[in-house]
C-alpha positions in Angstrom: 3.3 26.6 -34.5 6.8 28.1 -35.0 8.1 24.4 -34.4 5.9 23.2 -37.2 7.1 25.8 -39.6 10.9 25.2 -39.0 10.3 21.4 -39.5 8.5 22.2 -42.8 11.5 24.4 -43.7 13.7 21.5 -43.2 11.7 19.2 -45.4 11.4 21.9 -48.2 15.0 22.6 -48.3 16.1 19.0 -48.5 13.4 18.1 -51.1 13.5 14.7 -49.9 11.0 11.7 -50.6 7.3 11.8 -49.4 8.7 9.8 -46.3 9.6 13.0 -44.7 6.6 14.9 -46.0 4.2 12.5 -44.7 5.7 12.7 -41.2 5.1 16.5 -41.4 1.5 16.1 -42.7 1.1 13.7 -39.5 2.4 16.1 -37.4 0.3 18.8 -38.9 -2.7 16.6 -38.7 -2.5 15.6 -35.2 -2.4 19.5 -34.1 -0.4 18.3 -31.1 0.8 21.3 -28.6 3.4 18.8 -26.8 6.6 20.7 -27.3 8.3 17.7 -26.1 6.8 15.5 -28.5 7.6 17.7 -31.2 11.3 18.1 -30.4 11.5 14.2 -30.4 9.7 13.9 -33.7 11.9 16.7 -35.0 15.1 14.7 -33.9 13.8 11.5 -35.7 13.0 13.3 -39.1 16.5 15.4 -38.8 18.2 11.9 -38.3 16.3 10.3 -41.1 17.1 13.4 -43.3 20.7 12.5 -42.8 20.5 9.1 -43.5 18.6 9.7 -46.9 21.5 12.2 -47.9 24.2 9.4 -47.0 22.3 6.8 -48.9 22.4 6.7 -52.9 21.8 4.4 -55.7 24.0 3.6 -58.7 23.8 6.5 -61.4 25.5 4.6 -64.0 23.9 1.7 -66.0 20.9 0.0 -65.3 21.6 -3.3 -67.0 19.3 -6.3 -66.1 21.1 -9.1 -64.1 22.4 -11.7 -66.6 24.5 -14.7 -65.8 27.7 -15.3 -67.6 31.1 -16.7 -67.4 32.0 -13.6 -64.9 28.7 -13.1 -63.3 26.5 -15.0 -60.8 22.9 -14.0 -60.1 20.7 -14.9 -57.0 17.2 -14.0 -56.8 15.9 -12.8 -53.3 12.2 -13.1 -54.4 10.1 -15.2 -52.0 8.4 -14.8 -48.7 9.4 -11.7 -46.9 8.4 -10.5 -43.4 5.9 -7.5 -43.6 4.5 -5.1 -41.1 2.4 -1.9 -40.9 3.4 0.8 -38.2 0.8 2.1 -35.8 -1.2 4.8 -37.5 -1.0 6.9 -34.6 2.9 6.9 -34.7 3.9 5.9 -38.3 7.6 6.9 -37.8 8.1 4.3 -34.9 10.1 2.3 -37.2 12.7 4.8 -37.3 12.3 5.7 -33.9 13.0 2.3 -32.5 15.6 1.2 -35.5 13.5 -1.8 -36.9 16.2 -1.8 -39.7 18.9 -3.0 -37.1 16.7 -6.0 -35.8 14.5 -8.9 -37.2 11.1 -7.3 -37.7 9.7 -10.5 -35.6 11.9 -9.7 -32.5 10.3 -6.1 -32.3 7.9 -6.1 -29.1 4.1 -5.8 -29.9 4.6 -5.7 -33.6 2.4 -7.7 -36.1 4.4 -9.2 -38.3 2.8 -11.2 -41.2 4.3 -13.0 -44.4 4.3 -11.2 -47.8 5.2 -12.6 -51.1 7.9 -10.5 -53.2 7.2 -9.7 -56.0 3.9 -8.6 -55.3 1.9 -5.5 -54.4 0.8 -5.7 -50.7 -2.7 -4.3 -51.0 -4.8 -7.3 -52.0 -2.7 -10.1 -50.7 -4.4 -10.4 -47.1 -8.2 -10.0 -46.1 -7.3 -7.0 -44.2 -9.0 -3.8 -45.5 -6.6 -1.8 -43.7 -3.6 -3.1 -45.5 -5.4 -2.8 -48.7 -6.1 0.9 -48.1 -3.1 1.9 -46.1 -1.4 5.2 -46.7 2.3 5.7 -45.6 5.1 3.5 -44.8 5.2 -0.4 -44.5 8.2 -2.6 -43.7 9.7 -5.5 -45.1 12.6 -7.7 -44.2 14.2 -11.2 -45.0 17.4 -13.1 -44.1 19.6 -14.6 -46.8 22.9 -16.2 -47.0 26.0 -14.9 -49.2 28.2 -17.8 -50.4 31.4 -17.8 -48.6 33.5 -18.0 -51.9 31.8 -14.7 -53.0 34.2 -13.1 -50.5 36.6 -13.6 -53.5 34.3 -11.6 -55.7 35.3 -7.9 -56.1 31.6 -6.4 -56.4 28.2 -7.6 -55.2 25.2 -5.8 -56.0 21.5 -5.6 -55.2 18.8 -4.4 -57.7 15.1 -3.9 -57.3 13.0 -4.0 -60.3 10.5 -1.6 -58.4 9.3 -0.6 -55.4 6.2 1.7 -55.3 6.5 4.5 -54.4 9.5 5.3 -52.4 11.9 2.9 -50.7 14.8 2.9 -48.5 17.0 -0.4 -48.2 19.3 -1.3 -45.3 21.6 -4.5 -45.3 22.8 -5.7 -41.8 21.5 -2.3 -40.3 23.4 -0.2 -43.0 21.3 2.1 -45.3 22.7 1.2 -48.7 20.1 3.0 -51.0 17.2 5.1 -51.3 14.8 5.7 -54.4 11.9 7.7 -55.3 9.2 7.1 -58.0 7.9 3.7 -58.7 7.8 1.2 -61.5 11.5 1.7 -62.3 14.7 -0.3 -61.2 17.5 0.8 -58.8 20.5 -0.7 -57.7 23.6 -0.2 -55.4 26.9 -2.1 -54.5 26.7 -3.8 -51.1 30.0 -5.6 -50.9 31.3 -3.9 -47.6 27.9 -4.4 -45.9 27.7 -8.1 -46.3 28.9 -11.2 -44.2 30.4 -14.1 -46.4 29.4 -17.6 -45.4 26.8 -16.3 -42.8 23.3 -15.0 -42.6 22.3 -11.4 -43.6 19.3 -9.5 -43.4 17.7 -7.0 -45.8 15.2 -4.5 -44.7 13.1 -2.0 -46.8 10.8 0.9 -45.8 8.3 1.7 -48.7 5.8 4.6 -48.8 3.0 4.7 -51.1 2.2 8.2 -50.4 1.4 10.5 -53.5 1.7 14.2 -53.0 1.8 17.4 -55.4 5.4 16.8 -56.2 5.5 13.1 -56.7 5.5 11.3 -60.1 2.4 10.8 -60.5 0.7 13.2 -58.1 -2.0 12.8 -55.3 -2.9 14.4 -52.0 -3.3 13.1 -48.7 -6.5 13.9 -46.3 -7.4 12.7 -42.9 -10.7 11.1 -42.4 -12.8 11.4 -39.2 -11.5 8.4 -37.8 -8.1 9.8 -38.0 -6.8 7.4 -40.8 -5.1 8.9 -43.7 -6.8 9.0 -47.1 -4.8 9.0 -50.7 -6.7 10.8 -53.3 -5.7 11.0 -57.0 -7.4 11.7 -60.2 -6.0 8.7 -62.5 -8.5 5.9 -62.9 -6.3 3.0 -61.7 -5.6 1.8 -58.1 -2.3 2.8 -56.4 -0.9 -0.6 -55.6 2.3 -0.5 -53.5 5.2 -2.5 -52.3 8.1 -4.6 -53.6 6.2 -5.2 -56.8 9.0 -6.5 -59.1 12.0 -9.1 -58.8 14.9 -8.4 -56.3 18.4 -9.7 -57.3 21.8 -10.0 -55.7 24.5 -10.5 -58.5 28.3 -10.3 -58.8 30.6 -8.4 -61.0 34.3 -7.9 -61.4 36.0 -4.7 -60.1 36.5 -3.5 -63.5 32.9 -4.2 -65.3 30.8 -3.5 -68.1 28.4 -0.7 -66.8 26.4 0.1 -69.7 25.7 -0.6 -73.2 23.9 1.4 -75.8 23.1 0.1 -79.4 20.8 1.4 -82.1 20.6 1.1 -85.8 21.8 3.9 -88.2 20.6 2.5 -91.4 19.1 -0.5 -93.1 19.0 -1.9 -96.4 18.5 -5.2 -97.9 22.1 -6.4 -98.1 23.5 -4.3 -95.1 22.8 -2.7 -92.0 24.8 -0.2 -89.9 24.9 -0.4 -86.0 26.3 2.3 -83.6 27.3 1.1 -80.2 28.9 2.4 -77.1 30.1 0.1 -74.3 30.6 1.9 -70.8 33.3 0.3 -68.6 34.0 1.1 -65.0 36.9 0.4 -62.7 40.6 0.0 -64.3 39.5 0.1 -67.9 43.0 1.5 -69.1 44.3 -2.2 -68.4 41.6 -3.7 -70.4 40.4 -4.1 -74.1 36.8 -4.7 -75.4 35.9 -7.2 -77.7 32.4 -6.9 -79.4 30.9 -9.8 -81.3 27.1 -9.9 -82.6 25.7 -13.2 -82.9 22.6 -14.4 -84.8 20.3 -17.1 -83.4 22.6 -19.8 -84.6 25.2 -18.5 -82.3 27.2 -17.4 -85.4 29.3 -14.3 -85.2 28.1 -11.9 -88.0 30.0 -8.7 -86.9 32.8 -7.7 -84.6 35.0 -5.1 -83.3 37.9 -4.5 -81.0 36.7 -1.3 -79.6 34.4 -0.1 -76.9 32.8 2.4 -79.2 32.3 2.3 -83.0 30.1 1.0 -85.8 29.1 -2.7 -86.8 28.5 -3.7 -90.4 26.0 -6.7 -90.5 25.8 -8.1 -94.1 22.4 -9.4 -95.2 20.9 -8.6 -91.9 18.0 -10.4 -90.5 15.6 -7.5 -89.4 13.4 -6.9 -86.4 9.8 -6.6 -87.6 6.3 -6.2 -86.0 4.2 -8.9 -85.7 2.0 -9.5 -88.9 4.3 -7.5 -90.9 6.9 -10.5 -91.5 6.8 -14.4 -91.4 9.4 -14.1 -88.6 8.7 -11.2 -86.4 10.9 -10.1 -83.3 13.9 -11.6 -84.7 16.7 -10.8 -82.1 20.6 -10.9 -82.4 22.9 -11.2 -79.0 25.2 -8.4 -78.8 28.2 -9.8 -76.8 30.7 -7.5 -74.9 33.8 -9.0 -73.4 36.5 -7.3 -71.3 39.9 -9.0 -71.8 43.0 -8.2 -69.8 46.5 -7.7 -71.1 47.0 -11.3 -71.4 43.8 -11.8 -73.3 41.8 -13.5 -70.4 38.4 -12.7 -69.9 37.6 -10.1 -67.0 33.9 -9.3 -67.8 31.2 -10.6 -70.3 27.6 -9.1 -70.9 25.4 -10.4 -73.7 22.3 -8.1 -74.6 19.6 -9.0 -76.9 19.1 -6.3 -79.7 17.0 -6.2 -82.9 18.1 -4.5 -86.1 15.5 -1.9 -87.0 14.9 1.6 -87.9 12.2 4.3 -87.2 11.2 7.1 -89.4 8.2 9.4 -89.9 6.6 12.2 -91.8 3.7 14.0 -91.3 1.2 11.4 -92.1 3.0 8.0 -91.7 5.3 5.9 -89.5 7.8 3.7 -91.1 9.7 0.7 -89.6 12.7 -0.3 -91.6 11.2 2.1 -94.5 8.0 0.3 -94.5 4.8 2.1 -93.5 3.4 0.4 -90.4 -0.1 0.9 -88.8 -0.7 0.3 -85.0 -3.3 -2.1 -84.1 -3.7 -2.5 -80.2 -4.6 -1.6 -76.8 -4.0 0.7 -73.7 -3.0 -1.9 -71.3 -2.7 -2.3 -67.4 0.0 -4.3 -65.4 -2.8 -5.3 -62.5 -4.0 -8.7 -61.8 -6.0 -10.5 -59.2 -4.3 -10.8 -55.8 -0.8 -9.8 -57.0 -1.6 -6.4 -58.0 1.3 -4.9 -60.3 3.4 -7.8 -58.9 4.9 -9.7 -62.0 2.8 -12.6 -62.9 4.5 -15.0 -65.7 1.4 -17.0 -66.7 -0.8 -13.9 -66.7 1.7 -12.3 -69.0 2.1 -15.1 -71.6 -1.6 -15.5 -71.6 -2.1 -11.5 -72.2 0.4 -11.6 -75.2 -1.2 -14.9 -76.6 -4.5 -12.9 -76.6 -3.2 -10.0 -78.1 -1.7 -11.8 -81.1 -5.0 -14.0 -81.3 -7.0 -10.6 -81.8 -4.5 -9.4 -84.7 -2.8 -6.9 -82.6 0.5 -5.5 -82.8 1.0 -2.7 -80.5 0.1 -1.4 -76.8 0.7 1.5 -74.7 2.1 1.1 -71.2 -0.8 2.8 -69.6 0.2 4.7 -67.5 3.7 3.7 -66.2 6.7 1.7 -67.1 5.9 -2.0 -67.2 8.3 -4.9 -65.6 11.3 -5.7 -67.9 10.4 -9.3 -68.3 7.0 -7.9 -70.0 9.0 -5.9 -72.2 11.4 -8.8 -73.2 8.4 -10.7 -74.4 7.3 -7.6 -76.7 10.9 -7.6 -78.2 10.7 -11.5 -78.8 7.2 -11.5 -80.1 7.5 -8.2 -82.3 4.9 -6.3 -80.4 5.5 -2.6 -80.6 5.4 -0.4 -77.5 4.5 3.2 -76.6 6.6 3.4 -73.5 5.0 5.6 -70.8 6.9 7.3 -67.9 4.6 7.4 -64.7 3.5 10.8 -65.2 -0.3 10.9 -65.4 -2.9 13.6 -64.7 -0.2 16.1 -64.0 -1.8 19.3 -62.9 0.2 21.0 -60.3 3.2 22.2 -62.2 6.4 23.3 -59.9 10.4 23.1 -60.3 10.7 20.4 -57.8 7.9 18.1 -60.0 9.9 19.2 -63.1 13.3 17.9 -61.5 11.4 14.4 -60.6 9.6 14.2 -63.9 13.0 14.3 -65.8 14.5 11.6 -63.4 11.6 9.3 -64.4 12.2 9.8 -68.2 16.0 9.5 -67.8 15.6 6.1 -65.7 13.1 4.7 -68.2 14.9 5.6 -71.3 18.3 4.3 -69.7 16.3 1.0 -69.0 14.6 0.7 -72.2 16.7 2.1 -74.7 18.0 -0.8 -76.4 14.5 -2.3 -76.9 13.5 -2.7 -80.6 9.8 -3.0 -79.3 9.8 0.6 -78.0 8.9 2.8 -80.7 7.7 5.9 -79.0 8.6 7.6 -75.7 5.5 8.8 -73.8 6.3 11.9 -71.8 3.2 12.2 -69.9 -0.5 11.0 -70.1 -3.6 13.2 -70.0 -1.8 16.1 -68.4 -3.8 19.4 -67.6 -2.6 21.2 -70.3 -5.4 23.9 -70.0 -3.4 25.5 -67.2 -1.1 28.2 -68.2 2.0 26.7 -66.2 1.8 23.5 -68.5 3.2 25.3 -71.4 6.4 26.2 -70.3 6.7 23.0 -68.1 6.2 20.7 -70.9 8.5 22.6 -73.1 11.4 22.2 -70.7 10.2 18.3 -70.5 10.2 18.0 -74.1 13.6 19.7 -74.5 15.1 17.4 -72.2 13.5 14.4 -73.9 15.2 15.5 -76.9 18.5 16.1 -75.4 18.8 12.6 -73.8 17.2 10.6 -76.9 
C-alpha cells in the first residue's frame, strides 16, 4: 500500500495526462501484492513522466496549414496501423518501447488497419474495440522529400486526437497534448530522415476522469474490463479523428494572425490586425494586402500591426439577411527581406462584420439578427467524429433548405473544415469548448478548462461565423463550488477576448 500511495503522489504532483492516471487506476484495481511487479511498473511510469515533461507542443499560433509560394503541405491521412494493448497490461507499449519499432514487428501483437481521420470505435465489428477504455496505438511510415533538407522548418499538425495523445517521430517523442477536438502541432525538423522512410507513432488515450475536459470516471467490471462512465448524452468517440498534416515554413515565418472589425459604415470599414513573426524578424518587413473575391487589393499596409481602412466594403452577412451571405476577403501577409525578396507568405480568409448587443437584441453590422437553428453533433456512421466531407456538405444544404442560419457546436469544437463552410455560407456559430456537464470543481480542472478555451479561441478568433463563445454546457451550477469556479472562467474568457 505504501508503494501505491507513493506512485499516486508522483502522478498528482506532476499533474500529467490521463495516460498516467489510468496506469495508477489499473494498478489499484488489480490489487496486486507483488512488490517486484509494483517496482517495475513504477519505473515504467517514472520514465513515462520524464518523457511527458520533455515533450511539448508549439505554444504560439495554430494557423491552419495552407500552401503558398513559401510553404508546402503534405497530408498524412490514410490507412494507419492500429493496435490495442492487452487489457491485463495496458502499459505494455511503453514497457516494450513500441514507439521505437514498427507495430507490425511487435511479437504477438494483433495489428489491424485503421483509417485516419476517423474515430476507431465503429470501424471494425469488434465490440472490444468499440468499448475499449484506455490506450491504443497508431503508426505509419512516410517519406520526406530529399529537397526538403534545404527547408528550414518542418512541422506536424494534428487537427484533433481524442482525448490525450503522445506523438513520436522515428522513436523520438515530439509532442504531447491533452483535450480532444482541438489542434496541436510541433516542429519536427531535427527528427526527420530526408529522402528516406520515416515512422510516426501515436499513443492515444480516451480515458475521462474528474480532472479532464469533459469529465468522466472509470470503474472495473466483474470480468476485469474497464468501463467508462459519463453524464453527457453522446458517445465518447476516440482516436485520430481529424486530418494530420506535415508542412514547411521558413526559419523566419508568420506564426499567427489576428484580425477583427472595429467599425463598419455604409462607405467605410476599419479593421485592426496583428501579425506575429517568429525567427529573425528584425531583418524583415511585413507587407499586408487585403484582396476581394476578384483578387483586387482594396487596402494595404507596410506594418505588422495596425489598422486597415476599406472603402465601400462588402460586409459579411448571415444567410437570409443579404442576397450574398458569407462574403470573404483574403488577408494576405508577406514577409520581405532587406532586398525585397519574399521570405514567407500566408493568406487568411476573413469577413468584415461587427457584433453588438443590448439587453434585448443581438446586432450584426448594426442590424438586428434572429437566430434560427440547431444544436448539432459531429457524429456520423462508421467514422464517428472523423471528418466526413460529403456528410458535412449535405448537412449544410439541409440547414439552409429548412431556412436555418445558425447552430451550436454541441458540445465541443468542430473540425476546422466544418467551420470554414460556416464562414463561406453565412451560418452563425455558437462555438463551444469541450466542457460539458461539469460537476467536480478543482484547481486542476480549472487550469485545463482555461487551456481548452484559449486553444479554441486561438483557433477560431478570426472567423466571422463565430458570434458567441460558449464557456460550458449544462454545468452543475447548483453546487456551491461552481460560483467561484465559473467566475474565474468568465474573467479568463473576458481577458483573452
